[in-house]
N, C-alpha and C positions, 0 to 999 in steps of 0.2 A: 465574469462568473455569473451563473444563474442566480436570480433573486431568491428562489426557493428550490431546494434540492429534495430529492426523494430520500427517505430512509431506506437504505439499501437492503436487499435480501441477502443475508450473509451466505457464505459458502460459494464464492463467485467462480474464479478462474482456476484453471489447472496448470500446474507446473510440470505436468507430465502429458505426453501426447495423447490426443483423443481424435478419433476418426469417425466418419459417417455422417452424411447429411449436411445441409447448409446450417451454419451456426451464426452467420451474420445476416439478419433479416431486416427488411425495411420497417420503420416505425410507422404504422398506419395513421397516427395522429400528428406526425411532424414530418412534412415533406423534406426529403434529403437526409433524414437522420436514420441511424441504424441501431439495432439492438443485438448485442452478443447474447445468444440464447444457447445454453448448454444443459443437456439433460432436462429440457422442458422449462428451465428457469431463466428469467431475464436477469443476466448477470452484469451487464455493462451497457452503456448507451453513449453514442457519439454522433455529433453533427460535424462533418468535415468542413462545412462552410463557417462554423462558429466554434472553433476548438476551445475557446475559453468558457463555454457552457458545460459545466460538469453536473450531470443530472443527479448523481448519488451523493449523499451527504458525506460519506467517508472520503470521497475524492476531494471534496471541498476542504476537508480538514487537512489532507495531505498537501493540497495546493496552498493552504495558509502557510505551511512551513517553507514551501518553495518561494512564496512571495516575500517572506520575512527574512530569509537566510542571507540574501544579498540585496543591495539597493535595486529598486525597480528598473527593469530593462538590462541589468548587468548580465553579461555572459556567465553561464555556469556549466560545468561538466556533470552530467547526471547519469547514473546507472539504474536501470529498472530491472528488477528481478520479477519476471512475469510480465507478459505483454498484452494479451487479449486484443482489444481494439486500439491499443496504444494511445488511450485518451490523455493520460498525463504527459506522455512524451509530446503529443501534439500541443498540449497546453504550454509546455515549456518553449517549444518552437515559436508559438504565437506571442508569448509574453517576453521572451528573451532570445530574440533572433541571433543566429550564428552559434547557439549553444551546442556543443557536441554531446551526443547522447548515445548510449549503448543499451539495447533491450535484450535481455536474456530470455528467450522464449523457445523451449524445445519443441513446441507443437508447430512444426513447419507447415502443416496443412492449413491450420487456422491463419497463420501469418500470410500465406499465399492468398487465401480467401479475402482477408482484410485488404491486402494490397490491390487485389483485382476490383473489389466493390467500392472501397473507400480509400483510394490511394493517398499516400502521404504527400504533402506539399513538395514541389521541386526544391532541391537544395535544403531539405529539412534538417540535415545534420544528424538524422536518426539512423543508426546502424543496428540491424537485428541479427543476433547470433543464435543459431538453432541449438542451444545447449541449455542444460538446467542451471539453476542458480549456483549450486555448489561448485560445479566444474567451471562455470563462467567466471566467478569471482576468483577462484584459485589461480586462473590463468592470467590475471591482471597484475600490473606492476604496482608498487607502493605509491602512495601519495598521488593518486590518479583523479579522484572525484571530489566534488563539492557535496554531493548528495547521493545516497543510495536509497532507493525506494523498494521495499519488499511488499509485493502484492501478488503472491503466488499461492495457488490452491491446487490440490489433487482432489478433484471432486468437490466436496464441501469442507475439506480439511487443509490446514496449513501443514506442509510436510515437516516432520520432526527434524530432518537434517538441516533445515534452514533456521533453526532457533537455538542450536547448541552453543556452548561457550566457545568451542573450536571454530565454528562458522562465524560467530560474532567477532571473534578476534581477527579473522581473515577480512571481514568487512572493514573493521577498524584500520587494518593495514592498508587498504586501498583508498581510504579517505584522507583528505588533507587534514592537518592538525585541528582545524576548526570546522571540519566537515560534519554532516549529520546523517544519521540513518533514520528513516521513517517507515514504520511497518503497519500494515493493515492486517489485523488478526480477528478471529471470531471466538466467542466464548459465552458462557452464562455463569451466573453466581453458583458457587463462591469464587469463580475465576481461578481455580486451582492451577490450570494449565498456563494461563496468562501470567500469573504471579511467578511461575518458574522461569518464564521467558524474561520478565522484568528483572528477576534476580540475576540472570546471565548478563543482561544489558548493564546492570549496575556494577558487575564485576569488570566489565570491559570499558565503560564510558563514565565520565565524571558527572554527567547530568542526564537525567531520564525523566520524561513526562508520560503520563497515561491519560488518554482522553476518551470519554465514552458518554453516551446518553445516560441520564439518571436511571432510567428504567433498566438498563443493562447492569449498571453498578449495583442497583438494589435487588437484582435477581428477578425482576418481573418479566424479562425476556432475554433470549439469546440475541446477540447483536455484534456489530462491528466495534472494534476497539483500536484506537490509533496509539502506537508507541513511538516516541521520538527520543533519540539518544545522541549525545555528542560530548565533546570534551570542553566546549566553551558554553557559557550560560546562554539560555534561550531568552529571546525578548518576551519575557513572561507576561507582562501586562498586555501586549499586543495579542499574544496567543489566547489568553483568557477572554479578551474582548471579542475576538472573532468567534471563538467557540460559543460564548454566551449569546452572541447576536445572530446565530445561525437559525434557519427555519426549524431545524431539529437541534436544539441547544445541546452542546456537549459540556460536561464537567471536566476540569483539569485536575488531576491528582498528582501531587509532587511533594518533595521534601519529607517532612516528618510523617505526613499522612500516608505517603507511599511506603515509607520505612515500616510503618505499623502493618501494612498489608503483607510485608515480606517476612514477618517474624516466623522463624523456623522453616523458611522455604529454601529449598536447594535448587540451584540452576540445573537445566538440562545439560548433559554432556553427550558426546557421541556414543558412549556406552549405554545410555538409558534414554535415548531420544524417543519422543512420542509425538505423533501428529495431534493437532488440535481436535477438540471434541466436535462432532458434527451436530447439526441442528436436531433438536428433539422431535420425535414423531408428533405431528399435530401441534408443534410449538408456535408461538407468536413471533413473527419476524419484524413486523412493522409497528411503529408507535400508534 
């Protein structure tokens, strides 16, 4: 993994199709690397020759959970909701060879461009299905996956249909009893939208963590927030150590502190689903 990650520009990928123009462009400062650029914003970065290098901080925080969920090198079945450059899927292939993975990415044009310019390694075990997250998860059998990663955006917003209690219950259905869901979302103080997502996760799973930079938690900027949920306890000391030691340190909110954040908060349902708030005009994205 990279020694120092970038603080990502929130509002990354799309969970809905987008067309027009090259969206995988060469990184002029790093030979062989590529930038996923959508709507003029650099939203993802990959180096096919070094898949363990994760340039954005939120990807490193997701990778922490991948690293800690099973012993190093052990095979895991992973489902990715949202594909883009398939950075995290490549990371799993490199760190846990033979792991079967499914990527739910409805933007077939982007997938084709990625395959053409930055092909996946032979026998990667990565299968891409051109369907949205909701339909893709609904079609899967019970007890299928060790990890489900949600990293899907429609423009700058997480689709509301991917954070309702009904959808979270479906994710729980396809996870092993000790499996985890890890989500990358974006929000700004007072985190009203995120708190409703966390409330839904707490209704569905026995253990939930919220991870974010202090500037995001304190309302100084709009930013990425990592939510991790499962029915078995997390290796909390290791998670906290990795978050605190990052180039852009994240705080971990859990237990009673998380409960206080959820006072009076109701979870999203299919009846009142809402997408995440977009970045403010002229707002600060970077630390």
